[in-house]
mmJSON file of the N, C-alpha and C atoms, coordinates in Angstrom:
{"data_MODEL":{"atom_site":{
"group_PDB":["ATOM","ATOM","ATOM","ATOM","ATOM","ATOM","ATOM","ATOM","ATOM","ATOM","ATOM","ATOM","ATOM","ATOM","ATOM","ATOM","ATOM","ATOM","ATOM","ATOM","ATOM","ATOM","ATOM","ATOM","ATOM","ATOM","ATOM","ATOM","ATOM","ATOM","ATOM","ATOM","ATOM","ATOM","ATOM","ATOM","ATOM","ATOM","ATOM","ATOM","ATOM","ATOM","ATOM","ATOM","ATOM","ATOM","ATOM","ATOM","ATOM","ATOM","ATOM","ATOM","ATOM","ATOM","ATOM","ATOM","ATOM","ATOM","ATOM","ATOM","ATOM","ATOM","ATOM","ATOM","ATOM","ATOM","ATOM","ATOM","ATOM","ATOM","ATOM","ATOM","ATOM","ATOM","ATOM","ATOM","ATOM","ATOM","ATOM","ATOM","ATOM","ATOM","ATOM","ATOM","ATOM","ATOM","ATOM","ATOM","ATOM","ATOM","ATOM","ATOM","ATOM","ATOM","ATOM","ATOM","ATOM","ATOM","ATOM","ATOM","ATOM","ATOM","ATOM","ATOM","ATOM","ATOM","ATOM","ATOM","ATOM","ATOM","ATOM","ATOM","ATOM","ATOM","ATOM","ATOM","ATOM","ATOM","ATOM","ATOM","ATOM","ATOM","ATOM","ATOM","ATOM","ATOM","ATOM","ATOM","ATOM","ATOM","ATOM","ATOM","ATOM","ATOM","ATOM","ATOM","ATOM","ATOM","ATOM","ATOM","ATOM","ATOM","ATOM","ATOM","ATOM","ATOM","ATOM","ATOM","ATOM","ATOM","ATOM","ATOM","ATOM","ATOM","ATOM","ATOM","ATOM","ATOM","ATOM","ATOM","ATOM","ATOM","ATOM","ATOM","ATOM","ATOM","ATOM","ATOM","ATOM","ATOM","ATOM","ATOM","ATOM","ATOM","ATOM","ATOM","ATOM","ATOM","ATOM","ATOM","ATOM","ATOM","ATOM","ATOM","ATOM","ATOM","ATOM","ATOM","ATOM","ATOM","ATOM","ATOM","ATOM","ATOM","ATOM","ATOM","ATOM","ATOM","ATOM","ATOM","ATOM","ATOM","ATOM","ATOM","ATOM","ATOM","ATOM","ATOM","ATOM","ATOM"],
"id":[1,2,3,4,5,6,7,8,9,10,11,12,13,14,15,16,17,18,19,20,21,22,23,24,25,26,27,28,29,30,31,32,33,34,35,36,37,38,39,40,41,42,43,44,45,46,47,48,49,50,51,52,53,54,55,56,57,58,59,60,61,62,63,64,65,66,67,68,69,70,71,72,73,74,75,76,77,78,79,80,81,82,83,84,85,86,87,88,89,90,91,92,93,94,95,96,97,98,99,100,101,102,103,104,105,106,107,108,109,110,111,112,113,114,115,116,117,118,119,120,121,122,123,124,125,126,127,128,129,130,131,132,133,134,135,136,137,138,139,140,141,142,143,144,145,146,147,148,149,150,151,152,153,154,155,156,157,158,159,160,161,162,163,164,165,166,167,168,169,170,171,172,173,174,175,176,177,178,179,180,181,182,183,184,185,186,187,188,189,190,191,192,193,194,195,196,197,198,199,200,201,202,203,204,205,206,207,208,209,210],
"type_symbol":["N","C","C","N","C","C","N","C","C","N","C","C","N","C","C","N","C","C","N","C","C","N","C","C","N","C","C","N","C","C","N","C","C","N","C","C","N","C","C","N","C","C","N","C","C","N","C","C","N","C","C","N","C","C","N","C","C","N","C","C","N","C","C","N","C","C","N","C","C","N","C","C","N","C","C","N","C","C","N","C","C","N","C","C","N","C","C","N","C","C","N","C","C","N","C","C","N","C","C","N","C","C","N","C","C","N","C","C","N","C","C","N","C","C","N","C","C","N","C","C","N","C","C","N","C","C","N","C","C","N","C","C","N","C","C","N","C","C","N","C","C","N","C","C","N","C","C","N","C","C","N","C","C","N","C","C","N","C","C","N","C","C","N","C","C","N","C","C","N","C","C","N","C","C","N","C","C","N","C","C","N","C","C","N","C","C","N","C","C","N","C","C","N","C","C","N","C","C","N","C","C","N","C","C","N","C","C","N","C","C"],
"label_atom_id":["N","CA","C","N","CA","C","N","CA","C","N","CA","C","N","CA","C","N","CA","C","N","CA","C","N","CA","C","N","CA","C","N","CA","C","N","CA","C","N","CA","C","N","CA","C","N","CA","C","N","CA","C","N","CA","C","N","CA","C","N","CA","C","N","CA","C","N","CA","C","N","CA","C","N","CA","C","N","CA","C","N","CA","C","N","CA","C","N","CA","C","N","CA","C","N","CA","C","N","CA","C","N","CA","C","N","CA","C","N","CA","C","N","CA","C","N","CA","C","N","CA","C","N","CA","C","N","CA","C","N","CA","C","N","CA","C","N","CA","C","N","CA","C","N","CA","C","N","CA","C","N","CA","C","N","CA","C","N","CA","C","N","CA","C","N","CA","C","N","CA","C","N","CA","C","N","CA","C","N","CA","C","N","CA","C","N","CA","C","N","CA","C","N","CA","C","N","CA","C","N","CA","C","N","CA","C","N","CA","C","N","CA","C","N","CA","C","N","CA","C","N","CA","C","N","CA","C","N","CA","C","N","CA","C","N","CA","C","N","CA","C","N","CA","C"],
"label_alt_id":[null,null,null,null,null,null,null,null,null,null,null,null,null,null,null,null,null,null,null,null,null,null,null,null,null,null,null,null,null,null,null,null,null,null,null,null,null,null,null,null,null,null,null,null,null,null,null,null,null,null,null,null,null,null,null,null,null,null,null,null,null,null,null,null,null,null,null,null,null,null,null,null,null,null,null,null,null,null,null,null,null,null,null,null,null,null,null,null,null,null,null,null,null,null,null,null,null,null,null,null,null,null,null,null,null,null,null,null,null,null,null,null,null,null,null,null,null,null,null,null,null,null,null,null,null,null,null,null,null,null,null,null,null,null,null,null,null,null,null,null,null,null,null,null,null,null,null,null,null,null,null,null,null,null,null,null,null,null,null,null,null,null,null,null,null,null,null,null,null,null,null,null,null,null,null,null,null,null,null,null,null,null,null,null,null,null,null,null,null,null,null,null,null,null,null,null,null,null,null,null,null,null,null,null,null,null,null,null,null,null],
"label_comp_id":["MET","MET","MET","THR","THR","THR","THR","THR","THR","ALA","ALA","ALA","THR","THR","THR","LEU","LEU","LEU","CYS","CYS","CYS","PRO","PRO","PRO","ALA","ALA","ALA","CYS","CYS","CYS","GLY","GLY","GLY","ALA","ALA","ALA","ARG","ARG","ARG","ASN","ASN","ASN","ASP","ASP","ASP","CYS","CYS","CYS","THR","THR","THR","LEU","LEU","LEU","ALA","ALA","ALA","ASP","ASP","ASP","PRO","PRO","PRO","ARG","ARG","ARG","THR","THR","THR","ALA","ALA","ALA","ASP","ASP","ASP","GLN","GLN","GLN","ALA","ALA","ALA","CYS","CYS","CYS","TRP","TRP","TRP","CYS","CYS","CYS","TYR","TYR","TYR","SER","SER","SER","VAL","VAL","VAL","THR","THR","THR","ILE","ILE","ILE","ASP","ASP","ASP","PRO","PRO","PRO","ALA","ALA","ALA","VAL","VAL","VAL","LEU","LEU","LEU","GLU","GLU","GLU","ALA","ALA","ALA","LEU","LEU","LEU","PRO","PRO","PRO","ASP","ASP","ASP","ALA","ALA","ALA","LEU","LEU","LEU","ARG","ARG","ARG","ASN","ASN","ASN","GLN","GLN","GLN","ALA","ALA","ALA","CYS","CYS","CYS","LEU","LEU","LEU","CYS","CYS","CYS","PRO","PRO","PRO","ARG","ARG","ARG","CYS","CYS","CYS","ALA","ALA","ALA","GLN","GLN","GLN","VAL","VAL","VAL","ASP","ASP","ASP","ALA","ALA","ALA","GLN","GLN","GLN","LEU","LEU","LEU","ARG","ARG","ARG","GLY","GLY","GLY","ALA","ALA","ALA","GLU","GLU","GLU","PRO","PRO","PRO","LEU","LEU","LEU"],
"label_asym_id":["A","A","A","A","A","A","A","A","A","A","A","A","A","A","A","A","A","A","A","A","A","A","A","A","A","A","A","A","A","A","A","A","A","A","A","A","A","A","A","A","A","A","A","A","A","A","A","A","A","A","A","A","A","A","A","A","A","A","A","A","A","A","A","A","A","A","A","A","A","A","A","A","A","A","A","A","A","A","A","A","A","A","A","A","A","A","A","A","A","A","A","A","A","A","A","A","A","A","A","A","A","A","A","A","A","A","A","A","A","A","A","A","A","A","A","A","A","A","A","A","A","A","A","A","A","A","A","A","A","A","A","A","A","A","A","A","A","A","A","A","A","A","A","A","A","A","A","A","A","A","A","A","A","A","A","A","A","A","A","A","A","A","A","A","A","A","A","A","A","A","A","A","A","A","A","A","A","A","A","A","A","A","A","A","A","A","A","A","A","A","A","A","A","A","A","A","A","A","A","A","A","A","A","A","A","A","A","A","A","A"],
"label_entity_id":["1","1","1","1","1","1","1","1","1","1","1","1","1","1","1","1","1","1","1","1","1","1","1","1","1","1","1","1","1","1","1","1","1","1","1","1","1","1","1","1","1","1","1","1","1","1","1","1","1","1","1","1","1","1","1","1","1","1","1","1","1","1","1","1","1","1","1","1","1","1","1","1","1","1","1","1","1","1","1","1","1","1","1","1","1","1","1","1","1","1","1","1","1","1","1","1","1","1","1","1","1","1","1","1","1","1","1","1","1","1","1","1","1","1","1","1","1","1","1","1","1","1","1","1","1","1","1","1","1","1","1","1","1","1","1","1","1","1","1","1","1","1","1","1","1","1","1","1","1","1","1","1","1","1","1","1","1","1","1","1","1","1","1","1","1","1","1","1","1","1","1","1","1","1","1","1","1","1","1","1","1","1","1","1","1","1","1","1","1","1","1","1","1","1","1","1","1","1","1","1","1","1","1","1","1","1","1","1","1","1"],
"label_seq_id":[1,1,1,2,2,2,3,3,3,4,4,4,5,5,5,6,6,6,7,7,7,8,8,8,9,9,9,10,10,10,11,11,11,12,12,12,13,13,13,14,14,14,15,15,15,16,16,16,17,17,17,18,18,18,19,19,19,20,20,20,21,21,21,22,22,22,23,23,23,24,24,24,25,25,25,26,26,26,27,27,27,28,28,28,29,29,29,30,30,30,31,31,31,32,32,32,33,33,33,34,34,34,35,35,35,36,36,36,37,37,37,38,38,38,39,39,39,40,40,40,41,41,41,42,42,42,43,43,43,44,44,44,45,45,45,46,46,46,47,47,47,48,48,48,49,49,49,50,50,50,51,51,51,52,52,52,53,53,53,54,54,54,55,55,55,56,56,56,57,57,57,58,58,58,59,59,59,60,60,60,61,61,61,62,62,62,63,63,63,64,64,64,65,65,65,66,66,66,67,67,67,68,68,68,69,69,69,70,70,70],
"pdbx_PDB_ins_code":[null,null,null,null,null,null,null,null,null,null,null,null,null,null,null,null,null,null,null,null,null,null,null,null,null,null,null,null,null,null,null,null,null,null,null,null,null,null,null,null,null,null,null,null,null,null,null,null,null,null,null,null,null,null,null,null,null,null,null,null,null,null,null,null,null,null,null,null,null,null,null,null,null,null,null,null,null,null,null,null,null,null,null,null,null,null,null,null,null,null,null,null,null,null,null,null,null,null,null,null,null,null,null,null,null,null,null,null,null,null,null,null,null,null,null,null,null,null,null,null,null,null,null,null,null,null,null,null,null,null,null,null,null,null,null,null,null,null,null,null,null,null,null,null,null,null,null,null,null,null,null,null,null,null,null,null,null,null,null,null,null,null,null,null,null,null,null,null,null,null,null,null,null,null,null,null,null,null,null,null,null,null,null,null,null,null,null,null,null,null,null,null,null,null,null,null,null,null,null,null,null,null,null,null,null,null,null,null,null,null],
"Cartn_x":[2.406,3.732,3.718,4.304,4.383,5.811,5.915,7.226,7.172,8.312,8.367,7.74,7.595,7.055,5.555,4.936,3.504,2.732,1.545,0.661,0.218,0.379,-0.028,-1.544,-2.296,-3.757,-4.369,-3.862,-4.499,-3.557,-2.263,-1.3,-0.855,-1.397,-0.989,0.363,0.995,2.248,1.97,2.86,2.663,3.423,4.229,4.991,5.913,6.391,7.308,8.687,9.166,10.486,11.595,11.358,12.381,12.573,11.549,11.631,12.302,12.493,13.098,14.529,15.522,16.915,17.246,16.529,16.794,16.352,15.405,14.874,14.959,15.701,15.762,16.299,16.959,17.494,16.491,15.285,14.248,13.182,12.539,11.452,10.262,9.612,8.448,7.2,6.228,4.962,4.293,4.487,3.793,4.286,5.445,5.964,5.146,4.373,3.633,2.144,1.734,0.322,0.153,-1.088,-1.422,-2.316,-1.849,-2.625,-3.342,-4.641,-5.462,-4.975,-4.645,-4.188,-5.192,-6.475,-7.485,-7.298,-6.791,-6.534,-5.459,-4.411,-3.333,-3.793,-4.577,-5.067,-6.038,-6.664,-7.604,-6.896,-5.608,-4.854,-4.701,-4.778,-4.482,-3.043,-2.816,-1.484,-0.388,-0.663,0.344,0.773,-0.043,0.287,0.898,0.856,1.403,2.918,3.48,4.934,5.686,5.017,5.66,6.036,5.164,5.377,4.416,4.685,3.818,2.504,1.463,0.193,0.306,-0.554,-0.634,-1.474,-1.399,-2.18,-3.686,-4.209,-5.649,-6.02,-5.28,-5.578,-5.282,-4.308,-4.008,-5.051,-5.925,-7.007,-6.485,-5.457,-4.853,-4.83,-5.582,-5.594,-5.898,-6.884,-7.267,-6.133,-5.432,-4.302,-3.201,-2.942,-1.889,-2.279,-3.53,-3.973,-3.835,-4.092,-3.96,-2.532,-1.577,-0.16,0.498,-0.225,0.37,0.515,1.583,1.765,0.666,0.289,-0.739,-0.166],
"Cartn_y":[12.79,12.337,11.977,10.86,10.465,10.646,10.906,10.946,9.988,9.596,8.607,9.107,10.416,10.952,11.223,10.986,11.251,9.976,9.895,8.757,8.744,7.631,7.583,7.626,7.334,7.324,8.712,9.495,10.792,11.984,11.731,12.815,13.454,13.001,13.521,12.922,13.525,12.949,11.545,10.623,9.248,8.934,9.873,9.706,8.491,8.126,6.988,7.397,6.755,7.096,6.689,5.663,5.2,6.173,6.964,7.923,9.229,9.426,10.654,10.344,10.946,10.649,10.871,11.787,12.063,10.917,10.095,9.014,7.647,7.561,6.329,5.13,5.378,4.273,3.772,4.331,3.934,3.083,2.235,1.418,2.311,2.017,2.786,2.369,3.277,2.987,1.746,1.515,0.4,-0.963,-1.0,-2.259,-2.776,-1.882,-2.279,-2.51,-2.521,-2.706,-3.785,-4.2,-5.145,-4.429,-4.327,-3.685,-4.768,-4.607,-5.557,-5.609,-6.774,-6.871,-6.29,-6.314,-5.755,-4.257,-3.572,-2.131,-1.89,-2.681,-2.53,-2.932,-3.979,-4.444,-3.452,-2.605,-1.616,-0.453,-0.302,0.762,0.436,1.435,1.192,0.683,-0.16,-0.736,0.326,1.462,2.511,3.122,2.984,3.572,2.579,1.309,0.3,0.321,0.058,-0.05,1.217,2.362,3.638,4.365,4.279,4.939,4.311,4.546,4.022,4.783,4.085,4.74,5.514,6.502,7.157,6.259,6.447,5.591,5.6,6.764,6.845,5.984,6.115,5.321,3.837,3.544,2.145,1.551,2.418,2.021,1.359,1.983,1.437,2.438,3.521,4.531,3.918,3.05,2.444,1.579,0.86,0.046,0.922,2.039,2.935,3.579,3.954,4.54,3.519,2.262,1.223,0.949,1.331,1.079,2.226,3.352,4.494,4.2,4.678,4.474,5.199,4.633,5.24,6.326],
"Cartn_z":[-25.92,-25.518,-24.032,-23.691,-22.297,-21.792,-20.511,-19.864,-18.692,-18.192,-17.115,-15.822,-15.653,-14.404,-14.461,-15.62,-15.773,-16.064,-15.5,-15.722,-17.187,-17.886,-19.285,-19.469,-18.435,-18.555,-18.382,-17.397,-17.112,-17.251,-17.308,-17.446,-16.142,-15.007,-13.704,-13.31,-12.307,-11.789,-11.269,-11.563,-11.104,-9.823,-9.34,-8.101,-8.116,-9.285,-9.417,-8.924,-7.871,-7.346,-8.313,-9.111,-10.045,-11.206,-11.523,-12.621,-12.208,-10.919,-10.405,-9.979,-10.625,-10.279,-8.804,-8.149,-6.734,-5.823,-6.275,-5.439,-6.117,-7.202,-7.987,-7.216,-6.088,-5.293,-4.254,-4.243,-3.285,-3.975,-3.197,-3.739,-4.08,-5.158,-5.597,-4.81,-4.73,-4.04,-4.626,-5.907,-6.558,-6.076,-5.428,-4.907,-3.722,-3.099,-1.898,-2.149,-3.422,-3.749,-4.8,-4.977,-6.039,-7.035,-8.272,-9.329,-10.114,-10.243,-10.979,-12.431,-12.947,-14.338,-15.333,-15.005,-15.9,-16.086,-15.053,-15.159,-16.215,-16.18,-17.159,-18.553,-18.634,-19.931,-20.569,-19.751,-20.279,-20.971,-20.716,-21.384,-22.866,-23.72,-25.14,-25.291,-26.271,-26.484,-26.541,-27.154,-27.318,-25.988,-24.938,-23.642,-22.665,-22.984,-22.068,-22.076,-20.912,-20.745,-21.129,-21.02,-21.302,-20.019,-19.018,-17.728,-16.727,-15.454,-14.398,-14.344,-13.969,-13.686,-12.385,-12.193,-10.891,-9.976,-8.662,-7.755,-8.045,-8.467,-8.736,-9.941,-11.03,-12.225,-12.016,-11.164,-10.846,-9.907,-9.396,-8.495,-7.22,-6.629,-5.412,-4.259,-4.38,-3.314,-1.953,-1.892,-0.607,-0.055,-0.92,-0.466,0.109,-0.526,-0.052,1.264,1.409,2.67,3.792,3.514,4.514,4.896,4.019,4.284,5.04,5.211,5.896,7.383,8.001,9.439,10.232,11.359,12.208,13.067],
"occupancy":[1.0,1.0,1.0,1.0,1.0,1.0,1.0,1.0,1.0,1.0,1.0,1.0,1.0,1.0,1.0,1.0,1.0,1.0,1.0,1.0,1.0,1.0,1.0,1.0,1.0,1.0,1.0,1.0,1.0,1.0,1.0,1.0,1.0,1.0,1.0,1.0,1.0,1.0,1.0,1.0,1.0,1.0,1.0,1.0,1.0,1.0,1.0,1.0,1.0,1.0,1.0,1.0,1.0,1.0,1.0,1.0,1.0,1.0,1.0,1.0,1.0,1.0,1.0,1.0,1.0,1.0,1.0,1.0,1.0,1.0,1.0,1.0,1.0,1.0,1.0,1.0,1.0,1.0,1.0,1.0,1.0,1.0,1.0,1.0,1.0,1.0,1.0,1.0,1.0,1.0,1.0,1.0,1.0,1.0,1.0,1.0,1.0,1.0,1.0,1.0,1.0,1.0,1.0,1.0,1.0,1.0,1.0,1.0,1.0,1.0,1.0,1.0,1.0,1.0,1.0,1.0,1.0,1.0,1.0,1.0,1.0,1.0,1.0,1.0,1.0,1.0,1.0,1.0,1.0,1.0,1.0,1.0,1.0,1.0,1.0,1.0,1.0,1.0,1.0,1.0,1.0,1.0,1.0,1.0,1.0,1.0,1.0,1.0,1.0,1.0,1.0,1.0,1.0,1.0,1.0,1.0,1.0,1.0,1.0,1.0,1.0,1.0,1.0,1.0,1.0,1.0,1.0,1.0,1.0,1.0,1.0,1.0,1.0,1.0,1.0,1.0,1.0,1.0,1.0,1.0,1.0,1.0,1.0,1.0,1.0,1.0,1.0,1.0,1.0,1.0,1.0,1.0,1.0,1.0,1.0,1.0,1.0,1.0,1.0,1.0,1.0,1.0,1.0,1.0,1.0,1.0,1.0,1.0,1.0,1.0],
"B_iso_or_equiv":[0.0,0.0,0.0,0.0,0.0,0.0,0.0,0.0,0.0,0.0,0.0,0.0,0.0,0.0,0.0,0.0,0.0,0.0,0.0,0.0,0.0,0.0,0.0,0.0,0.0,0.0,0.0,0.0,0.0,0.0,0.0,0.0,0.0,0.0,0.0,0.0,0.0,0.0,0.0,0.0,0.0,0.0,0.0,0.0,0.0,0.0,0.0,0.0,0.0,0.0,0.0,0.0,0.0,0.0,0.0,0.0,0.0,0.0,0.0,0.0,0.0,0.0,0.0,0.0,0.0,0.0,0.0,0.0,0.0,0.0,0.0,0.0,0.0,0.0,0.0,0.0,0.0,0.0,0.0,0.0,0.0,0.0,0.0,0.0,0.0,0.0,0.0,0.0,0.0,0.0,0.0,0.0,0.0,0.0,0.0,0.0,0.0,0.0,0.0,0.0,0.0,0.0,0.0,0.0,0.0,0.0,0.0,0.0,0.0,0.0,0.0,0.0,0.0,0.0,0.0,0.0,0.0,0.0,0.0,0.0,0.0,0.0,0.0,0.0,0.0,0.0,0.0,0.0,0.0,0.0,0.0,0.0,0.0,0.0,0.0,0.0,0.0,0.0,0.0,0.0,0.0,0.0,0.0,0.0,0.0,0.0,0.0,0.0,0.0,0.0,0.0,0.0,0.0,0.0,0.0,0.0,0.0,0.0,0.0,0.0,0.0,0.0,0.0,0.0,0.0,0.0,0.0,0.0,0.0,0.0,0.0,0.0,0.0,0.0,0.0,0.0,0.0,0.0,0.0,0.0,0.0,0.0,0.0,0.0,0.0,0.0,0.0,0.0,0.0,0.0,0.0,0.0,0.0,0.0,0.0,0.0,0.0,0.0,0.0,0.0,0.0,0.0,0.0,0.0,0.0,0.0,0.0,0.0,0.0,0.0],
"pdbx_formal_charge":[null,null,null,null,null,null,null,null,null,null,null,null,null,null,null,null,null,null,null,null,null,null,null,null,null,null,null,null,null,null,null,null,null,null,null,null,null,null,null,null,null,null,null,null,null,null,null,null,null,null,null,null,null,null,null,null,null,null,null,null,null,null,null,null,null,null,null,null,null,null,null,null,null,null,null,null,null,null,null,null,null,null,null,null,null,null,null,null,null,null,null,null,null,null,null,null,null,null,null,null,null,null,null,null,null,null,null,null,null,null,null,null,null,null,null,null,null,null,null,null,null,null,null,null,null,null,null,null,null,null,null,null,null,null,null,null,null,null,null,null,null,null,null,null,null,null,null,null,null,null,null,null,null,null,null,null,null,null,null,null,null,null,null,null,null,null,null,null,null,null,null,null,null,null,null,null,null,null,null,null,null,null,null,null,null,null,null,null,null,null,null,null,null,null,null,null,null,null,null,null,null,null,null,null,null,null,null,null,null,null],
"auth_seq_id":[1,1,1,2,2,2,3,3,3,4,4,4,5,5,5,6,6,6,7,7,7,8,8,8,9,9,9,10,10,10,11,11,11,12,12,12,13,13,13,14,14,14,15,15,15,16,16,16,17,17,17,18,18,18,19,19,19,20,20,20,21,21,21,22,22,22,23,23,23,24,24,24,25,25,25,26,26,26,27,27,27,28,28,28,29,29,29,30,30,30,31,31,31,32,32,32,33,33,33,34,34,34,35,35,35,36,36,36,37,37,37,38,38,38,39,39,39,40,40,40,41,41,41,42,42,42,43,43,43,44,44,44,45,45,45,46,46,46,47,47,47,48,48,48,49,49,49,50,50,50,51,51,51,52,52,52,53,53,53,54,54,54,55,55,55,56,56,56,57,57,57,58,58,58,59,59,59,60,60,60,61,61,61,62,62,62,63,63,63,64,64,64,65,65,65,66,66,66,67,67,67,68,68,68,69,69,69,70,70,70],
"auth_comp_id":["MET","MET","MET","THR","THR","THR","THR","THR","THR","ALA","ALA","ALA","THR","THR","THR","LEU","LEU","LEU","CYS","CYS","CYS","PRO","PRO","PRO","ALA","ALA","ALA","CYS","CYS","CYS","GLY","GLY","GLY","ALA","ALA","ALA","ARG","ARG","ARG","ASN","ASN","ASN","ASP","ASP","ASP","CYS","CYS","CYS","THR","THR","THR","LEU","LEU","LEU","ALA","ALA","ALA","ASP","ASP","ASP","PRO","PRO","PRO","ARG","ARG","ARG","THR","THR","THR","ALA","ALA","ALA","ASP","ASP","ASP","GLN","GLN","GLN","ALA","ALA","ALA","CYS","CYS","CYS","TRP","TRP","TRP","CYS","CYS","CYS","TYR","TYR","TYR","SER","SER","SER","VAL","VAL","VAL","THR","THR","THR","ILE","ILE","ILE","ASP","ASP","ASP","PRO","PRO","PRO","ALA","ALA","ALA","VAL","VAL","VAL","LEU","LEU","LEU","GLU","GLU","GLU","ALA","ALA","ALA","LEU","LEU","LEU","PRO","PRO","PRO","ASP","ASP","ASP","ALA","ALA","ALA","LEU","LEU","LEU","ARG","ARG","ARG","ASN","ASN","ASN","GLN","GLN","GLN","ALA","ALA","ALA","CYS","CYS","CYS","LEU","LEU","LEU","CYS","CYS","CYS","PRO","PRO","PRO","ARG","ARG","ARG","CYS","CYS","CYS","ALA","ALA","ALA","GLN","GLN","GLN","VAL","VAL","VAL","ASP","ASP","ASP","ALA","ALA","ALA","GLN","GLN","GLN","LEU","LEU","LEU","ARG","ARG","ARG","GLY","GLY","GLY","ALA","ALA","ALA","GLU","GLU","GLU","PRO","PRO","PRO","LEU","LEU","LEU"],
"auth_asym_id":["A","A","A","A","A","A","A","A","A","A","A","A","A","A","A","A","A","A","A","A","A","A","A","A","A","A","A","A","A","A","A","A","A","A","A","A","A","A","A","A","A","A","A","A","A","A","A","A","A","A","A","A","A","A","A","A","A","A","A","A","A","A","A","A","A","A","A","A","A","A","A","A","A","A","A","A","A","A","A","A","A","A","A","A","A","A","A","A","A","A","A","A","A","A","A","A","A","A","A","A","A","A","A","A","A","A","A","A","A","A","A","A","A","A","A","A","A","A","A","A","A","A","A","A","A","A","A","A","A","A","A","A","A","A","A","A","A","A","A","A","A","A","A","A","A","A","A","A","A","A","A","A","A","A","A","A","A","A","A","A","A","A","A","A","A","A","A","A","A","A","A","A","A","A","A","A","A","A","A","A","A","A","A","A","A","A","A","A","A","A","A","A","A","A","A","A","A","A","A","A","A","A","A","A","A","A","A","A","A","A"],
"auth_atom_id":["N","CA","C","N","CA","C","N","CA","C","N","CA","C","N","CA","C","N","CA","C","N","CA","C","N","CA","C","N","CA","C","N","CA","C","N","CA","C","N","CA","C","N","CA","C","N","CA","C","N","CA","C","N","CA","C","N","CA","C","N","CA","C","N","CA","C","N","CA","C","N","CA","C","N","CA","C","N","CA","C","N","CA","C","N","CA","C","N","CA","C","N","CA","C","N","CA","C","N","CA","C","N","CA","C","N","CA","C","N","CA","C","N","CA","C","N","CA","C","N","CA","C","N","CA","C","N","CA","C","N","CA","C","N","CA","C","N","CA","C","N","CA","C","N","CA","C","N","CA","C","N","CA","C","N","CA","C","N","CA","C","N","CA","C","N","CA","C","N","CA","C","N","CA","C","N","CA","C","N","CA","C","N","CA","C","N","CA","C","N","CA","C","N","CA","C","N","CA","C","N","CA","C","N","CA","C","N","CA","C","N","CA","C","N","CA","C","N","CA","C","N","CA","C","N","CA","C","N","CA","C","N","CA","C","N","CA","C","N","CA","C","N","CA","C"],
"pdbx_PDB_model_num":[1,1,1,1,1,1,1,1,1,1,1,1,1,1,1,1,1,1,1,1,1,1,1,1,1,1,1,1,1,1,1,1,1,1,1,1,1,1,1,1,1,1,1,1,1,1,1,1,1,1,1,1,1,1,1,1,1,1,1,1,1,1,1,1,1,1,1,1,1,1,1,1,1,1,1,1,1,1,1,1,1,1,1,1,1,1,1,1,1,1,1,1,1,1,1,1,1,1,1,1,1,1,1,1,1,1,1,1,1,1,1,1,1,1,1,1,1,1,1,1,1,1,1,1,1,1,1,1,1,1,1,1,1,1,1,1,1,1,1,1,1,1,1,1,1,1,1,1,1,1,1,1,1,1,1,1,1,1,1,1,1,1,1,1,1,1,1,1,1,1,1,1,1,1,1,1,1,1,1,1,1,1,1,1,1,1,1,1,1,1,1,1,1,1,1,1,1,1,1,1,1,1,1,1,1,1,1,1,1,1]
}}}
């Protein structure tokens, strides 16, 4: 079973601000990165469009680190 707050690929927290009612009015981390379409296509059909991937499974950790303030 998947929930909106868990990554459908690994089950870890996905840190999606839109899935958390306390932060739903804020932009999600995924808005500031580019996710390779091949990563999404690699998910089984049953897991697609169910919940956001976590940054690790989305393979965007390096992009997020580059976006952090110095």
